[in-house]
Each structure stands twice: as structure tokens, then as C-alpha cells.
Backbone as CSV, one residue per row, in Angstrom:
resi,resn,N_x,N_y,N_z,CA_x,CA_y,CA_z,C_x,C_y,C_z
1,MET,9.581,2.059,-21.041,9.788,0.400,-20.658,9.186,1.659,-18.857
2,ARG,9.316,2.963,-18.548,9.109,2.916,-17.347,7.667,3.199,-16.707
3,HIS,6.747,3.235,-18.100,5.490,3.352,-17.820,4.311,2.362,-17.688
4,GLU,5.566,1.128,-17.823,4.924,-0.256,-17.724,5.545,-0.641,-15.737
5,GLY,6.803,-0.326,-15.699,7.057,-0.340,-14.644,6.590,0.065,-13.565
6,SER,6.465,1.217,-13.768,4.973,2.050,-12.626,3.304,0.876,-12.439
7,LEU,2.888,0.753,-13.472,1.586,0.050,-13.272,1.979,-1.291,-12.563
8,ILE,3.153,-1.727,-12.437,3.621,-3.237,-12.678,4.362,-3.087,-11.028
9,GLY,5.175,-2.078,-11.506,5.395,-1.728,-9.509,4.044,-1.891,-8.668
10,LEU,3.842,-1.059,-9.084,2.412,-0.780,-8.199,1.359,-2.208,-8.092
11,ALA,1.486,-2.726,-8.944,0.821,-4.174,-8.528,1.896,-5.117,-7.542
12,VAL,2.884,-5.124,-8.216,3.834,-6.138,-7.103,4.269,-5.907,-5.896
13,GLY,3.645,-4.370,-5.685,3.979,-3.795,-4.225,2.227,-4.230,-3.144
14,ASP,1.737,-3.978,-4.485,0.235,-4.222,-3.613,0.282,-5.960,-3.052
15,ALA,0.432,-6.795,-4.287,0.823,-8.330,-4.003,1.728,-8.682,-3.125
16,LEU,2.436,-8.114,-2.692,4.045,-8.612,-1.940,3.772,-7.785,-0.528
17,GLY,2.517,-7.201,-0.364,2.045,-6.341,0.732,1.319,-7.027,1.899
18,ALA,0.043,-7.230,0.196,-1.094,-7.984,0.770,-1.091,-9.328,2.325
19,PRO,-0.205,-10.128,1.599,-0.191,-10.755,3.241,0.272,-10.464,4.812
20,LEU,0.636,-9.208,4.515,1.330,-8.526,6.190,-0.086,-7.131,6.198
21,GLU,-0.704,-7.191,5.703,-2.116,-6.426,6.354,-2.710,-6.121,7.330
22,GLY,-2.662,-5.047,7.928,-2.911,-5.399,9.112,-1.809,-5.892,10.295
23,SER,-1.133,-6.112,10.344,0.227,-6.595,10.647,0.770,-5.535,11.048
24,GLN,1.126,-6.248,12.834,2.837,-5.546,13.330,4.502,-5.620,11.888
25,ARG,5.332,-4.817,11.724,6.198,-5.238,12.049,6.507,-5.744,12.191
26,SER,7.224,-6.764,11.405,7.783,-8.049,11.612,9.310,-7.923,11.479
27,GLU,9.649,-8.942,12.775,11.223,-9.479,12.714,11.205,-10.362,11.264
28,VAL,11.030,-10.864,10.798,10.947,-11.802,9.541,10.868,-10.833,8.532
29,TRP,11.903,-10.542,7.454,12.022,-9.602,6.566,11.158,-10.743,5.521
30,LEU,10.582,-10.083,4.830,9.413,-11.038,3.621,9.621,-10.452,2.261
31,THR,10.685,-11.225,1.364,11.154,-11.155,0.134,10.646,-11.710,-0.819
32,GLN,9.578,-12.693,-0.906,8.770,-13.171,-1.875,7.623,-13.101,-1.223
33,MET,6.714,-13.380,-3.005,5.803,-13.284,-2.449,5.405,-14.417,-1.994
34,ARG,3.792,-14.480,-0.857,3.769,-16.061,-0.284,2.049,-15.458,-0.383
35,PRO,1.926,-16.745,-0.082,-0.190,-16.770,0.749,-0.108,-15.754,1.541
36,GLY,-1.636,-15.362,2.403,-2.026,-15.324,3.547,-3.021,-13.331,3.299
37,GLY,-2.765,-12.911,4.554,-3.362,-12.467,4.646,-4.321,-11.916,5.325
38,ARG,-5.101,-11.129,5.901,-6.327,-10.511,6.494,-7.702,-11.128,5.729
39,HIS,-7.619,-10.997,4.322,-8.285,-12.043,2.715,-7.394,-12.756,2.661
40,PHE,-7.623,-14.148,2.797,-6.494,-14.412,2.317,-6.166,-14.691,0.801
41,ARG,-5.189,-14.800,0.366,-4.835,-14.659,-0.713,-3.806,-15.919,-1.494
42,LYS,-3.697,-16.207,-3.001,-2.721,-16.981,-3.172,-1.469,-15.535,-3.620
43,ALA,0.001,-16.334,-3.833,0.907,-15.943,-3.411,0.987,-15.084,-4.645
44,GLY,0.861,-14.112,-4.760,0.773,-13.217,-5.767,0.014,-12.517,-6.937
45,GLU,-0.878,-12.860,-5.590,-2.825,-12.603,-6.217,-2.578,-10.618,-5.615
46,VAL,-3.000,-10.238,-6.385,-3.593,-8.378,-6.265,-4.618,-8.045,-5.087
47,THR,-4.846,-7.106,-4.807,-6.120,-6.609,-4.343,-6.641,-5.742,-4.644
48,ASP,-8.171,-5.236,-3.783,-8.757,-3.164,-4.276,-7.677,-2.383,-4.922
49,ASP,-6.181,-2.973,-4.710,-5.210,-1.609,-4.848,-4.914,-1.389,-6.282
50,THR,-4.986,-2.599,-6.914,-4.341,-2.917,-8.556,-5.822,-2.920,-8.842
51,LEU,-6.834,-3.790,-8.194,-8.255,-3.468,-9.028,-8.654,-2.251,-9.756
52,GLN,-8.565,-0.937,-9.052,-9.093,0.329,-8.536,-8.122,1.148,-9.580
53,ALA,-6.594,1.015,-9.724,-5.563,1.155,-10.183,-5.963,1.546,-11.745
54,GLY,-5.884,-0.490,-11.967,-6.732,-0.998,-13.309,-7.501,-0.323,-14.368
55,ALA,-8.704,-0.347,-13.098,-10.175,0.506,-13.326,-9.467,1.981,-13.998
56,VAL,-9.149,3.141,-13.429,-8.304,4.548,-13.938,-7.507,4.336,-15.169
57,ALA,-6.865,3.291,-15.171,-5.545,2.609,-16.149,-6.804,2.071,-17.965
58,GLU,-7.882,1.338,-17.477,-8.949,0.784,-18.633,-9.749,2.404,-18.892
59,SER,-10.347,3.276,-17.977,-10.500,4.326,-18.484,-9.927,5.136,-19.519
60,LEU,-8.878,5.567,-19.251,-8.069,6.183,-19.955,-8.006,5.432,-20.687
61,ALA,-7.680,4.495,-21.400,-6.498,3.987,-22.544,-8.136,4.508,-23.601
62,VAL,-9.518,3.603,-22.804,-10.348,3.629,-23.663,-11.101,4.584,-24.096
63,CYS,-11.013,6.178,-23.509,-11.765,7.348,-23.475,-10.405,8.330,-24.356
64,GLY,-9.636,7.770,-24.250,-8.588,8.828,-24.246,-8.499,10.201,-23.668
65,ARG,-9.224,10.114,-22.659,-9.085,11.047,-21.705,-9.364,10.896,-19.923
66,PHE,-9.594,11.885,-19.170,-10.237,11.258,-18.130,-11.401,11.671,-17.794
67,ASP,-12.651,10.777,-17.599,-14.035,10.441,-18.117,-14.284,10.579,-17.020
68,GLU,-15.419,10.902,-16.151,-15.499,10.747,-14.612,-16.845,10.010,-14.640
69,GLY,-17.650,10.077,-15.662,-18.621,8.743,-16.054,-18.220,7.281,-16.176
70,ASP,-17.372,7.325,-17.193,-16.558,6.341,-17.474,-15.991,5.218,-16.264
71,LEU,-14.870,6.442,-15.896,-14.499,5.802,-14.216,-15.269,5.173,-13.940
72,ILE,-16.478,6.174,-13.167,-17.362,5.455,-12.225,-18.120,4.029,-12.481
73,LYS,-18.643,4.219,-13.781,-19.179,2.498,-13.966,-17.283,1.584,-13.672
74,LYS,-16.679,1.721,-14.435,-15.459,1.197,-14.383,-15.253,0.482,-12.687
75,LEU,-14.638,1.846,-11.482,-14.404,1.205,-10.786,-15.303,0.689,-10.010
76,SER,-16.599,1.002,-9.975,-17.949,0.003,-9.355,-17.913,-1.697,-10.064
77,LEU,-17.614,-1.368,-11.183,-18.259,-2.973,-11.089,-16.804,-4.065,-10.872
78,GLY,-15.609,-3.254,-10.320,-14.808,-3.592,-9.332,-14.729,-4.575,-7.977
79,TYR,-16.205,-2.860,-7.582,-16.274,-3.461,-6.226,-17.114,-4.504,-6.188
80,ILE,-18.261,-4.614,-7.498,-19.144,-5.534,-7.266,-18.210,-6.894,-6.998
81,GLN,-17.059,-7.115,-8.074,-16.873,-8.863,-7.802,-16.024,-8.390,-6.804
82,ARG,-15.404,-7.539,-6.400,-14.718,-8.222,-4.698,-14.746,-6.808,-3.801
83,PRO,-16.471,-6.675,-3.140,-16.498,-5.721,-2.140,-15.668,-5.779,-0.344
84,LYS,-15.808,-7.276,-0.609,-14.624,-7.052,1.020,-13.524,-6.782,0.823
85,TRP,-12.791,-6.591,-0.169,-11.364,-6.142,-0.669,-11.681,-4.383,0.117
86,TYR,-12.648,-3.923,-0.210,-12.988,-2.559,-0.396,-12.484,-1.706,0.591
87,GLY,-11.814,-0.450,1.612,-11.805,0.160,2.269,-13.743,0.471,2.733
88,PRO,-13.134,1.710,3.756,-14.632,1.615,5.017,-14.816,3.165,3.609
89,THR,-14.543,4.166,3.311,-14.708,5.216,2.660,-15.535,4.502,1.691
90,SER,-14.046,4.055,0.095,-14.829,3.728,-1.178,-15.920,2.731,-0.805
91,SER,-16.330,2.172,-0.158,-17.535,0.734,0.191,-18.437,1.309,0.194
92,ARG,-18.994,2.262,1.120,-20.100,3.457,1.592,-20.490,4.230,0.641
93,PHE,-18.986,4.770,-0.479,-19.058,5.615,-1.387,-19.872,4.375,-2.719
94,PHE,-19.681,3.454,-2.607,-20.153,2.764,-4.240,-21.569,2.151,-3.765
95,ASP,-21.779,1.664,-2.839,-23.035,0.849,-1.939,-24.374,1.841,-2.506
96,LEU,-23.929,3.375,-1.927,-24.383,4.947,-2.189,-24.793,4.960,-3.368
97,VAL,-23.795,4.674,-4.930,-24.061,4.795,-6.274,-24.649,3.820,-6.871
98,LEU,-24.444,2.709,-5.968,-24.959,1.887,-7.287,-26.693,1.641,-6.605
99,SER,-26.811,2.451,-5.285,-28.169,2.190,-4.734,-28.991,3.585,-5.754
100,GLY,-28.233,4.762,-6.750,-28.828,5.376,-6.959,-28.780,6.862,-6.131
101,THR,-27.799,6.744,-5.861,-27.161,8.722,-5.306,-25.855,9.318,-6.024
102,PRO,-25.838,10.480,-6.593,-25.059,10.718,-7.483,-23.910,10.853,-6.844
103,PRO,-22.978,10.501,-7.991,-21.550,10.321,-7.381,-20.938,11.326,-5.635
104,HIS,-21.089,12.577,-6.171,-20.453,14.165,-5.675,-21.440,14.021,-3.752
105,ARG,-22.863,13.708,-4.489,-23.676,13.559,-3.440,-22.973,12.390,-1.774
106,ALA,-23.295,11.493,-3.012,-22.655,10.080,-2.072,-21.307,10.286,-1.657
107,ALA,-20.143,11.283,-2.354,-18.780,11.361,-1.842,-19.385,12.335,-0.426
108,ARG,-20.184,13.459,-0.610,-20.503,14.656,0.884,-20.958,13.687,1.113
109,ILE,-21.985,12.533,1.233,-22.820,11.834,2.877,-21.448,10.915,3.420
110,VAL,-20.873,9.979,3.010,-19.198,9.094,2.834,-18.480,10.124,4.411
111,HIS,-18.331,11.383,3.571,-18.113,12.804,4.670,-18.135,12.768,6.076
112,THR,-19.526,13.264,5.665,-19.909,13.394,6.938,-20.374,12.379,7.820
113,GLN,-20.685,11.222,7.395,-21.319,9.459,8.259,-19.634,9.007,9.036
114,ASN,-18.456,9.314,7.490,-17.544,8.562,8.411,-16.562,9.975,9.368
115,HIS,-17.406,11.065,9.313,-16.509,12.054,9.955,-14.996,12.398,9.344
116,GLY,-14.820,12.285,7.921,-13.821,13.034,7.530,-13.600,11.579,6.586
117,SER,-12.576,11.500,5.521,-12.454,11.421,4.115,-11.057,11.275,3.927
118,ARG,-10.036,10.995,5.208,-8.534,11.030,4.836,-7.891,9.688,4.538
119,SER,-8.828,9.039,4.100,-8.180,7.445,3.570,-7.396,7.499,2.602
120,ASN,-6.625,6.268,2.203,-5.883,6.294,1.174,-6.200,5.587,-0.068
121,GLY,-7.547,5.543,-0.222,-8.121,4.875,-1.941,-7.657,5.337,-2.963
122,SER,-7.806,6.946,-2.677,-7.633,7.441,-3.537,-6.670,7.862,-4.311
123,VAL,-5.544,8.134,-3.295,-3.913,8.432,-4.002,-3.886,6.895,-4.556
124,MET,-4.252,5.248,-3.741,-3.179,4.595,-4.446,-3.446,4.067,-5.576
125,ARG,-5.121,4.268,-6.263,-5.798,4.429,-7.108,-5.101,4.985,-8.553
126,GLY,-4.485,6.186,-8.034,-4.363,7.296,-9.598,-3.079,7.577,-9.942
127,PHE,-2.364,6.438,-9.686,-1.259,6.821,-10.358,-1.366,6.219,-11.970
128,PRO,-1.970,5.527,-12.687,-1.848,5.491,-14.494,-2.495,7.397,-14.567
129,LEU,-2.895,8.403,-13.822,-2.982,9.691,-14.409,-1.437,10.002,-14.284
130,GLY,-0.446,9.442,-13.860,0.607,9.954,-14.274,1.282,9.512,-16.031
131,ILE,0.971,8.537,-15.878,1.871,7.964,-17.601,0.974,8.469,-17.977
132,PHE,-0.508,8.801,-17.955,-1.259,9.662,-19.437,-1.017,10.886,-19.917
133,PHE,-1.299,11.600,-17.915,-1.377,12.880,-18.104,0.177,13.525,-18.464
134,PRO,0.799,14.678,-19.223,1.928,15.337,-18.842,2.284,16.204,-17.748
135,PRO,3.390,16.303,-17.113,3.119,17.046,-15.735,2.137,18.703,-15.752
136,PRO,2.293,19.690,-16.756,1.514,20.355,-16.705,0.003,20.660,-16.109
137,ASP,-1.022,18.928,-16.656,-1.935,18.590,-15.841,-2.070,17.970,-14.935
138,ILE,-1.114,17.109,-14.548,-1.329,16.143,-13.471,-1.949,16.452,-11.898
139,ILE,-1.140,17.506,-11.961,-2.309,18.264,-10.487,-3.875,18.251,-10.281
140,SER,-3.938,19.120,-11.151,-5.654,19.490,-11.560,-6.416,17.880,-11.551
141,MET,-5.907,17.112,-12.605,-6.432,15.692,-13.208,-6.774,14.743,-11.814
142,SER,-5.559,14.819,-11.030,-5.242,14.264,-9.646,-6.728,14.937,-7.995
143,ILE,-6.202,15.994,-8.913,-7.498,16.665,-7.476,-8.962,15.621,-7.701
144,ARG,-9.211,16.102,-9.724,-10.488,15.969,-9.823,-11.233,14.506,-9.350
145,CYS,-10.031,13.713,-10.085,-9.652,12.092,-9.497,-10.291,11.625,-7.924
146,SER,-9.489,11.855,-7.115,-9.718,12.086,-5.927,-11.317,12.350,-5.437
147,ALA,-11.199,13.289,-6.368,-12.758,13.522,-5.655,-14.266,13.112,-5.884
148,ILE,-13.891,12.081,-7.043,-14.969,11.318,-6.976,-15.575,10.263,-5.781
149,THR,-14.825,9.770,-4.748,-14.469,9.442,-4.293,-14.883,9.758,-2.422
150,HIS,-13.730,10.733,-2.327,-13.536,10.771,-1.444,-12.844,12.861,-1.021
151,HIS,-14.615,12.913,-0.368,-14.707,15.112,-0.177,-13.811,15.708,0.507
152,ASP,-12.998,15.125,0.983,-11.485,15.565,2.029,-10.746,16.200,0.441
153,PRO,-9.951,16.943,0.401,-9.417,17.654,-0.352,-7.558,16.633,0.064
154,VAL,-7.820,17.032,0.946,-6.175,16.503,1.425,-5.851,15.471,0.527
155,GLY,-6.814,14.547,0.451,-6.554,13.060,-0.511,-5.874,13.430,-2.117
156,GLY,-6.529,14.396,-2.802,-6.090,14.624,-3.593,-4.688,15.460,-3.905
157,HIS,-4.859,16.259,-2.964,-3.129,17.172,-3.127,-1.952,15.821,-3.002
158,CYS,-2.046,15.309,-1.841,-1.785,13.817,-1.612,-1.115,12.824,-3.163
159,SER,-2.388,13.118,-4.199,-2.089,12.162,-5.112,-1.661,12.922,-6.401
160,ALA,-1.402,14.215,-6.095,-1.253,15.024,-7.463,0.546,15.678,-6.771
161,PHE,0.775,15.011,-5.667,2.091,15.234,-5.238,3.212,14.036,-5.697
162,LEU,2.568,12.739,-5.692,3.157,11.291,-5.661,2.867,11.282,-8.125
163,ASN,2.242,11.915,-8.231,1.520,11.436,-9.315,2.706,12.511,-10.006
164,LEU,2.618,13.835,-10.125,3.121,14.609,-10.705,4.965,13.724,-10.354
165,MET,5.413,13.432,-9.470,7.058,12.724,-9.946,6.831,11.596,-10.884
166,VAL,5.756,10.337,-10.944,5.644,9.821,-11.506,5.559,10.226,-12.945
167,SER,4.664,10.885,-13.358,4.956,11.481,-14.263,6.129,12.434,-14.721
168,GLU,6.586,13.112,-14.159,8.050,13.047,-14.248,8.938,12.228,-14.721
169,MET,9.103,11.324,-13.877,9.951,10.506,-14.219,9.523,9.479,-15.048
170,VAL,8.391,9.204,-15.644,8.044,7.704,-16.661,8.547,8.666,-18.398
171,ARG,8.717,10.495,-18.522,9.263,11.031,-19.265,10.272,11.419,-18.948
172,GLY,11.436,10.794,-18.122,12.807,10.643,-17.907,13.709,11.722,-17.096
173,VAL,12.452,12.519,-16.363,12.984,13.270,-14.866,13.698,12.546,-14.245
174,PRO,14.637,12.562,-12.978,15.351,12.328,-12.633,14.622,11.909,-10.707
175,ARG,14.680,11.183,-10.812,13.861,11.694,-9.263,13.420,12.755,-8.372
176,LYS,14.932,12.813,-7.636,15.306,14.428,-7.038,14.845,15.539,-7.909
177,THR,14.489,15.736,-8.923,13.749,16.845,-9.215,12.743,16.505,-9.361
178,ALA,12.119,15.852,-9.909,10.975,15.566,-9.533,10.207,15.757,-8.177
179,PHE,11.084,15.251,-7.532,11.002,15.503,-5.701,10.529,17.048,-6.174
180,ARG,11.285,17.282,-6.479,11.390,19.017,-5.844,10.875,19.942,-6.866
181,HIS,10.310,19.375,-7.733,9.223,20.452,-8.409,7.680,19.953,-7.964
182,ALA,7.572,18.907,-7.723,6.236,18.114,-6.451,6.174,19.119,-5.574
183,ARG,7.226,19.172,-4.366,7.277,20.278,-3.395,7.049,21.349,-3.775
184,SER,7.463,21.812,-5.344,7.545,23.417,-5.201,5.901,23.758,-5.666
185,LEU,5.323,22.729,-6.309,4.456,23.104,-6.355,3.263,22.970,-6.079
186,CYS,3.294,21.740,-4.438,2.384,21.738,-3.788,1.754,22.871,-2.853
187,ILE,0.399,22.913,-3.321,-0.325,24.162,-2.141,-1.261,23.732,-0.942
188,TYR,-0.946,22.560,-0.672,-1.802,22.227,0.631,-1.061,22.241,1.442
189,PRO,-1.036,22.852,2.940,0.496,23.488,3.601,0.585,21.720,4.085
190,GLU,-0.332,21.543,4.302,0.081,19.722,5.976,0.406,18.967,4.418
191,VAL,0.542,18.956,3.534,0.855,17.677,2.532,2.495,18.382,2.488
192,HIS,2.400,19.461,2.206,3.939,20.331,2.064,4.626,19.989,2.612
193,ALA,4.306,20.245,3.847,4.497,19.656,5.415,5.757,19.022,5.465
194,ILE,4.707,17.619,5.063,5.336,16.014,5.716,5.466,15.591,4.441
195,LEU,4.797,15.483,2.886,5.629,15.389,2.248,7.385,15.816,1.300
196,GLY,7.008,17.460,2.027,8.265,17.973,1.405,9.053,18.137,1.982
197,SER,9.097,17.558,3.463,10.084,16.973,4.171,10.242,16.176,4.725
198,TYR,10.194,15.253,3.927,10.171,13.829,4.116,10.730,12.760,5.069
199,GLU,11.927,13.323,5.228,13.256,12.782,5.401,13.352,13.244,7.286
200,GLN,12.132,14.376,7.339,12.353,14.570,9.359,11.408,13.385,9.270
201,TYR,10.325,12.677,9.292,9.872,11.790,9.854,9.819,10.301,9.451
202,ASP,9.723,9.563,10.801,9.838,7.917,10.696,8.413,7.691,9.291
203,PRO,8.295,6.672,8.862,7.440,6.311,8.372,6.217,5.168,8.818
204,GLU,4.872,5.883,9.036,4.172,5.201,9.384,3.084,4.514,8.769
205,PRO,2.776,3.046,8.436,2.045,2.785,7.216,0.323,2.644,7.603
206,SER,-0.299,3.734,7.744,-1.238,4.157,7.972,-2.109,4.034,7.329
207,LEU,-3.652,4.160,7.211,-4.977,3.863,6.160,-4.884,5.656,5.894
208,ASP,-4.298,6.077,6.724,-5.009,8.113,6.479,-3.514,8.508,5.383
209,CYS,-4.080,9.193,4.330,-4.028,9.660,3.433,-2.773,10.449,3.310
210,VAL,-2.095,11.085,3.835,-0.867,11.932,4.164,-0.047,11.229,4.777
211,LEU,-0.045,9.808,5.994,0.652,9.423,6.451,1.358,8.353,5.397
212,CYS,0.393,7.746,4.981,0.340,6.431,3.814,1.294,6.997,2.426
213,SER,0.980,7.835,2.180,2.095,8.577,0.907,3.227,8.868,1.833
214,HIS,3.386,9.927,2.888,4.570,9.793,3.341,5.490,8.601,3.645
215,ALA,5.435,7.270,4.043,5.385,6.697,4.018,6.070,5.952,2.451
216,ALA,4.970,6.072,1.364,5.922,5.241,0.455,6.977,5.976,-0.153
217,LEU,7.001,7.245,0.027,8.026,8.463,-0.161,8.847,7.880,0.168
218,ARG,8.599,7.866,1.132,10.364,7.923,1.941,11.427,6.939,1.629
219,CYS,10.260,5.838,1.856,10.656,4.023,1.303,11.392,4.049,0.192
220,PHE,10.632,5.123,-1.275,11.384,5.391,-2.293,12.455,5.761,-2.739
221,MET,12.144,7.061,-1.791,13.489,8.626,-1.851,14.812,8.177,-1.340
222,ASP,14.382,6.602,-0.139,15.329,6.453,0.332,16.686,4.947,0.093
223,ALA,15.941,4.724,-1.035,15.990,3.791,-1.764,16.988,3.672,-2.448
224,ARG,18.097,2.513,-3.485,18.864,2.185,-4.275,18.462,1.574,-5.191
225,SER,17.008,0.946,-5.056,16.641,0.229,-5.899,15.003,-0.189,-5.897
226,PHE,14.687,-0.172,-6.687,13.226,-1.012,-6.637,12.746,-2.060,-6.102
227,GLU,14.161,-3.024,-5.476,13.812,-3.816,-4.202,13.762,-3.261,-3.735
228,GLN,14.451,-2.375,-3.086,14.925,-2.138,-2.165,13.991,-1.779,-1.265
229,ALA,13.441,-0.613,-2.309,12.289,0.502,-2.180,10.945,-0.600,-1.320
230,VAL,10.717,-1.223,-1.890,9.226,-2.164,-1.908,9.361,-2.941,-1.313
231,LEU,10.570,-3.896,-0.334,10.397,-4.427,0.292,10.749,-3.047,2.047
232,SER,11.186,-2.408,1.716,11.264,-1.402,2.902,9.996,-1.214,3.364
233,ALA,9.199,-1.034,1.837,7.552,-0.540,2.339,6.573,-1.192,3.449
234,VAL,6.537,-3.040,2.530,5.492,-3.490,2.721,6.035,-4.313,3.756
235,ASN,7.520,-4.191,4.106,7.916,-4.825,5.876,7.513,-4.326,6.870
236,LEU,7.298,-2.768,6.313,6.341,-1.695,7.601,5.393,-2.792,8.336
237,GLY,4.099,-3.559,7.901,3.582,-4.203,8.119,2.157,-2.776,8.027
238,GLY,1.283,-2.739,8.809,-0.094,-2.297,8.680,-0.623,-1.694,7.383
239,ASP,-1.056,-0.654,6.749,-1.154,-1.426,5.331,-0.047,-1.045,4.300
240,ALA,-0.093,-2.466,4.965,1.274,-2.978,4.070,1.062,-2.707,2.613
241,ASP,-0.067,-3.130,1.849,-0.611,-3.317,0.122,-0.635,-2.330,-0.304
242,THR,-1.328,-1.307,0.453,-1.232,-0.039,-0.082,-0.168,0.947,-0.092
243,VAL,0.804,0.971,0.880,1.906,1.680,0.865,2.941,0.585,0.208
244,GLY,3.262,-0.192,-0.442,3.354,-1.153,-0.810,3.549,-1.221,-2.890
245,ALA,1.684,-0.716,-2.801,1.171,-0.722,-4.437,1.752,1.537,-4.534
246,CYS,1.879,1.790,-3.320,2.520,3.213,-3.715,4.116,3.415,-3.751
247,THR,3.961,3.027,-3.019,6.316,2.872,-3.535,6.506,1.981,-4.756
248,GLY,5.900,0.983,-5.127,5.661,-0.073,-6.486,5.827,1.150,-7.499
249,ALA,4.627,1.634,-7.795,4.503,3.510,-9.093,5.629,3.921,-9.030
250,LEU,5.965,4.517,-7.769,6.750,5.387,-7.599,7.987,4.922,-8.446
251,ALA,8.400,3.392,-8.021,10.034,2.891,-8.389,9.709,2.726,-9.335
252,GLY,8.488,1.606,-9.932,8.712,1.458,-11.266,9.240,2.545,-12.354
253,ALA,8.047,3.758,-11.675,8.186,4.314,-12.814,9.763,5.779,-12.712
254,CYS,10.939,5.342,-11.820,12.215,6.041,-11.786,12.907,4.748,-12.304
255,TRP,12.865,3.321,-11.772,13.872,2.654,-12.242,13.196,1.382,-13.793
256,GLY,11.973,1.549,-14.481,11.905,1.082,-14.867,11.155,-0.475,-14.992
257,LEU,10.374,-1.247,-15.484,9.808,-2.448,-15.551,11.577,-3.424,-15.443
258,GLU,12.540,-3.315,-16.257,13.735,-4.363,-16.212,14.408,-4.513,-14.736
259,ALA,13.942,-3.025,-14.081,14.548,-3.258,-12.468,13.362,-4.172,-11.573
260,VAL,12.326,-4.560,-12.309,11.320,-5.638,-11.450,12.075,-6.863,-10.976
261,PRO,11.775,-7.350,-9.851,12.821,-8.966,-10.010,12.190,-9.880,-10.642
262,ILE,12.622,-10.425,-11.735,11.876,-11.337,-12.341,11.070,-12.493,-11.057
263,ARG,11.418,-13.056,-10.350,10.414,-13.999,-9.458,9.571,-13.370,-9.444
264,TRP,9.496,-12.216,-8.854,8.305,-10.919,-8.901,7.362,-10.966,-9.462
265,ARG,8.445,-10.565,-10.994,6.901,-11.152,-12.351,6.593,-11.784,-12.847
266,ARG,6.917,-13.099,-12.812,6.506,-14.012,-12.897,5.671,-14.685,-11.693
267,ASP,5.879,-14.467,-10.125,4.735,-14.583,-10.081,3.352,-13.615,-9.508
268,LEU,3.015,-12.854,-10.262,2.451,-11.371,-9.976,1.184,-12.502,-10.912
269,GLU,0.414,-12.302,-10.805,-1.433,-12.506,-11.129,-1.841,-11.631,-12.006
270,GLY,-1.745,-11.975,-13.044,-2.394,-10.981,-14.360,-1.234,-9.642,-15.034
271,TYR,-0.028,-10.750,-14.868,1.046,-9.528,-15.080,1.140,-9.734,-16.842
272,GLU,0.801,-10.032,-17.805,0.667,-9.651,-19.602,-0.287,-8.815,-19.571
273,GLU,-1.159,-8.917,-18.658,-2.002,-8.297,-19.076,-2.245,-6.718,-18.735
274,LEU,-1.250,-6.523,-17.512,-1.156,-5.433,-17.356,0.240,-4.760,-17.368
275,VAL,0.201,-5.697,-17.840,1.680,-4.842,-19.580,1.252,-4.479,-20.531
276,ARG,0.014,-4.961,-21.038,-0.538,-4.677,-22.195,-1.308,-3.517,-22.193
277,LEU,-1.832,-2.933,-20.275,-2.770,-2.490,-20.033,-2.125,-0.815,-19.709
278,ALA,-0.713,-1.465,-19.451,0.301,0.032,-19.236,0.842,0.363,-20.649
279,GLU,1.154,-0.304,-21.978,1.434,-0.169,-22.877,-0.065,1.025,-23.636
280,ARG,-1.088,0.342,-23.289,-2.435,1.300,-24.382,-2.818,2.756,-23.430
281,VAL,-2.445,2.943,-22.358,-2.202,4.139,-21.553,-1.296,5.068,-22.307
282,TRP,-0.088,3.586,-22.050,1.002,5.312,-22.740,0.686,5.483,-24.438
283,ALA,0.180,4.922,-25.617,-0.220,4.844,-26.862,-1.283,5.934,-26.663
284,ALA,-2.046,6.361,-25.194,-3.192,6.725,-25.632,-3.012,8.215,-24.676
285,ARG,-1.702,8.353,-24.132,-1.202,9.351,-23.374,-1.619,11.220,-23.752
286,ALA,-1.925,12.204,-23.159,-2.341,13.675,-23.346,-1.470,13.876,-24.204
287,ASP,0.280,13.592,-23.850,0.935,14.696,-24.773,0.806,14.325,-25.921
288,ASN,-0.043,13.309,-26.496,0.204,13.394,-27.624,-1.297,13.911,-28.310
289,MET,-1.981,14.817,-28.081,-3.295,15.244,-28.308,-2.697,16.305,-29.109
290,VAL,-3.532,17.136,-29.519,-3.918,18.933,-29.916,-4.009,19.353,-28.648
291,ARG,-3.520,20.066,-27.943,-3.332,20.871,-27.621,-3.795,22.173,-27.725
């Protein structure tokens, strides 16, 4: 049930954080799904974080492998449905791809035009890779998946750090052990310094991929339960939906679906479909493939 917990946890953190996106840290502690936010949503409604993670999961389940062409098609379909939900890097990337620009060229163009591509969009969507791929494969696959839209390699290394933890935790590895493994295998100096010493920095709920990943990791590692982890993340404000989604993916992989409060599962948009999608990814996972 940990694989289900990771995908549902991501969506729960996303939906809880959506009303607080772009806000300052509030003195009123949010504990329930509620409507509102920058793009007004109903209580329990998800954002592009879940749409993009769902596209990654669907592609893995259908193809039984990482298929870049199929994934770009599925990600583009989500963008066509809800373009206003997407961040500046992803939006510009999909606009270029849909107008005929080859994907890797589009990623380079966006990186140049935006003076960088350190945003967190490729981190938030990558967690289904951790369900599908075993630890020996997850670092390279996370970097490949990130590079589709984000030319700066730092996002891929953030994604690899967190996805390795998910990959190990859904397969039964304790979180502290998973963290130590991720730290030992991280070769990107900035990511190793900040995520590897997460306890030395205060969480900052930023669009920046390193700061976002750190905030999620800190909230998760400091928590004693799924609920505590996700609530500490979303109540930071800022990019609350994405920090919440990343924290929820980690916490769900650690504590499993049964640790997600029933009141949140009940109110979550598309809950049953997401559970089935997680099961399909787990059934198709690369552990079962002849290596």
C-alpha cells in the first residue's frame, strides 16, 4: 500500500496546499480541504502537480518503460486542458512543443529566454518514477525525465534525490536509511550540500527546485506522521501546493495509504482513479522486467 500512499499523498498535499499558493505563512493553521487559491478551486481539487504526476504514471503504466515521446504527449494533453495552472518554465515549453519545436530544443530555448530553468515543475511530477523503477535505475531516469522540460540539470538531481527515497521506501526501506542512501549517491554539490544537511536550513517554500525540495524533505524528515508532515508543508505558504505535493509523496511512500486521514481521502478529487493508477504502475514496475 506504500505505492498507493505515495501517489495519493502527492495529490492530497497538492489539494491541501492549493488554497494557500502564493500566500504568506498564516497564523491560522489549515487542517482541512478548503476552496480558494490563486486559481479558485473547489475543496479537494488538484492542480497541475497532480496532472503532471498522473501523466508520468499513466505513461509508465501503459508503456511499461520510460518512453519520452509518449510522456511528452501525455504531459501536453494536460497542459491543453488547464494551461493557466502551469508555471512559467513548463508553460513556455509546452507552447513551443505544441507549435512544432522539437522538445529538447524547446527546453534550451526556455532556459535561455527565462535566464534559467531552476523551477520545481520537474521535481513535483517525477515521483511515480520512484514507484516504477528500482533504486539502481532511479537516478538516471529522474535526470532524463527532468531534462525533458528543464534544461538546468539541478532539477534532475533534486528529483533523483527524492525519487530514490521514494523508490526505497515503497520497497520497505526505512526513511532514515533511504535518506542516507540518497545523500551518499548525490553527486551535484549544491543539492548534496542543502538536501544532505537539510536540518541546518529553515524551510523556504520557493519555486526554486532546490529550496522546494529542501522544504519538502525537511517537513517530511521532521514529522512523526503523514498528517504532521503534510500540514507543516502546506502551512508554510508560498508554493504551498508543490511543497505539499512533494512532501505528501515522500510521506505516503513512508507510511502508506492507511496513514492518509480518511477525511482527506474522502474529499480528494479523483481518489479512486488515482488509487487504480498507482496499482497499475506498481503492477508494471521495472522490478518485474527481465534485466
